[in-house]
N, C-alpha and C positions, 0 to 999 in steps of 0.2 A: 239606702237605709230606709226602713218603713217609717211612716209618719208617727210622731209621738204625741200622746194626749195625757192631760193632767187629771187625775182622779184622787183628790186628797184623802178620801176615806178608803181607798183600795186596801184590801188585806191579802195575805198570802194563801188563804184557804178557799176563797171564792172561785167558782168555776164559770160564772157569768157576771157581767157588770154592765150597768146602764149609765151612759154619759148623757148629761143634759146641758142646758144653757149654752154658753159660748163654745164649749168644747164640741157639743153635738152639732151646732150650727157650722162650726169651722170644718168639721169632718164631712158633713153632707152637702152644705151649700157652697162653701169656698173651695174645698179640695174635690168635691163631687165624687167622693168614694162611695162605693156600693157594697152590697152583700158579697162576702167572700174576700174583701180586701184585707190584707195582712197589715196590722198596725202594732204599736207598742203603747202601753199605758203605765204611768208611774204615779207614785203618791207624794212625791216631794220630800220623803223622809228616808229614801234609800231603796225602796222596793220598785222594781220594774218587771213587767211581765209581757210576754208575747200575747197577742190577741188577734181574733178574726172578727170582722164585722158580720153579725148574724142577722140583725133586723134593724131597719130604720123606719120609725113610725112617729108621726107628729114631730114634736121637738125632742125626741129621745132616740139614742142609738144604743142598741144592745150588742155587747161584745161577748164572744166565747173566749175565755181566758186559757192561756197555755202556761208554759213553764216560766219560772223566774229567770231573768236575764242579767248578765253582768252590766253594770253601768260605768260611767266614767269614774276613775279613782278619785276619792275625796282626800282632803288634807288629813294628816295624822293628828291634828290638833284643831280646836275651834279658832277661827280667825274672824274678827269683827272689823269692818271698815267704819270708822266714826267720821262722817263727812259733814262739814259745815253746809248749811242750806245754801243753794245756789239759785241764781235768777233764771227765769224762763224755763226752758226744757233741759237745761244743763244737767240737772239731777237724773233725768231719764237715762242719759248716756252713761253716767257714773254707775247707776244701778245695773244696767245691762252689762257693762264691761266687768264690773266687780263680780257679778254672778258667773260670768264666763271664766274668770280667773280663779274661782273656787272659794270665795269667802263664805263663811257660815251665816253671818248676819250683817245687816247694814243699819247703822244707827245715825239717822240725821240729827244735826246738832245746831243750836242757835249760838252765835258768837257776838262779841262786841262790835266788830266791824262788818258783820253780815248785813246784807241788804234785803233779806227776806225774813219777816217776822214768823216765828213758829205758829202763831195763832192763825195767820192767813193761810198757811199750808193746811192746817187742820180743817178750816172751813171749806177749802177748795177740794177736799177729798184726795189730796195728793198721795197719801200713804197707800190707799187702795190702788191708785194708778201705778205706783212704783212696785207694789207687790205683783200686779199683773205683768209688768215688764220683767220682773225676776222670773216669773213662771215661763214667759215666752223665751227668755234667754236660756233657761235651763233646758227647754225643749230643743233649742237649736244646737247647743253645745254637747248634749248627751248626758248631762247630769241627771241623776234621779233624786237629788236633794235640791230643794228650793230655799234660798236664804230667807230668813225672817227679816222683813223691813219693819223697823220699829217706829213708834211715835217719836217725833222730835223732842229732845231734851236740851237743857243748858250744858255748856262745857263742864262746869263744876260737877254736875251729876254724872256726866259721861266718864269723867276721870275716876270718880268714886266707884262706879259700876264695873269699870275695867280692871280694877285691882282685885287680887294681887298678881294678875297675869303680866306678861311683857307689854309695856306701853311704848309704842313708837310714835313720836311726835314730829311731823315734818315742819321744818321752819324755812323761811325764805333765806336766800344767800346773804341778804343785807342785815339779817338779825344779829344783834350784838351778843346773843347767847352763844356760849361755847358749844357748837354743834359738831357731831361726829359724822362719819360716813355710813351710809345705809348698808353697804356690803359688809361692814365689820361687825354687825350685830350677830350674836350667837342664836341658834334656834331656841324657841320657847320650850320650857319643860312641860307646860300644860296648855296654855292658851295665850293668844296675843290680840292686841287691838292697835290699829293704825289710824292715827288722827290726821285729818287733812283740813286745812283752814279755808276761809272764805276768799272771795275776790279781793277784798281789802286787806287781807293778811291778818295775822294775830296781833293783839295788843301786847305790850311788854308785860302787863299784869297776867295775861293768859299764858304767856311763855313761862313766867315765874311760877304760876300755879302748876303747870305741867311738870316742871322740874321738881317742885316740892312734892308732887305725887309720885315721884320716882320714874318719870318717863325718860326715855332716851331721846334727846333732841338731835335730829339728823337733818341734813340737807340733801338735795338731789343734784348738787354741783353748783356751778357759778351762774347758771341761767335761771331766770325766774319763769316758772311754768304757769300756765293758766290753772285756775283752781279745779276746773273740770278735767284737766289732763294729769294732774299730780298723782292721783291714785292709779291710773292706768300705767304710769311709769314706775311708781314705787313698788307696787305689788309684785310684778314679775321679777324685779331685782331682788326683793326680799326672798321670794319663794325659790329663786335660783340659788341664792347664797345659802339658804337653809337646806338645799338638796331635795326639795319636794315639788319642783316644777316638772 
């Protein structure tokens, strides 16, 4: 398959396009592609087009654009992963894998037992890093849609924003809340949000708030999974149960 490059402003009518910045450097210096190389270019919003490298000059690569191409099939409804902030590079893997599994957006979230303050994430420029990881993952898996990685918010705000869609709230096996089975959930009518907690787990108050907001409390069985693994396990189960995997 030809190499794929990200051009967020790409439109369906243009016959030539200039890549700059990281995309141009990756094409010319890392992959060492030259004039005549066949590639693909996509805008992150569903459009993908065939292209041929026409000219490489300075820090810019000029492409000759061809026909629009089919990309990987998207989900029939918007799906947001609401993920509690995780330590170190754990969020990187969550963003990469969630993109690969087809989520529409990724909402980082601060929680009571979370060990990473949202303010420190903002200062460290993590959102920009996660967005670049989402782009890279979309390139690799064939998606022409790049999930929007949002600014971190509190759980209470995340619950409000996710309504009135289907809210799926993953709880630990030891939780005293009456949790159901993930595979028993019916497909959403319009949109869905999956909430995954931090390394330290949810507080009882957070579980109660989710239940009050109308969320479906579910577990992934009797084993306690790492916080960075929960989404990778839950999302495929849900998508398979809903018949969209």
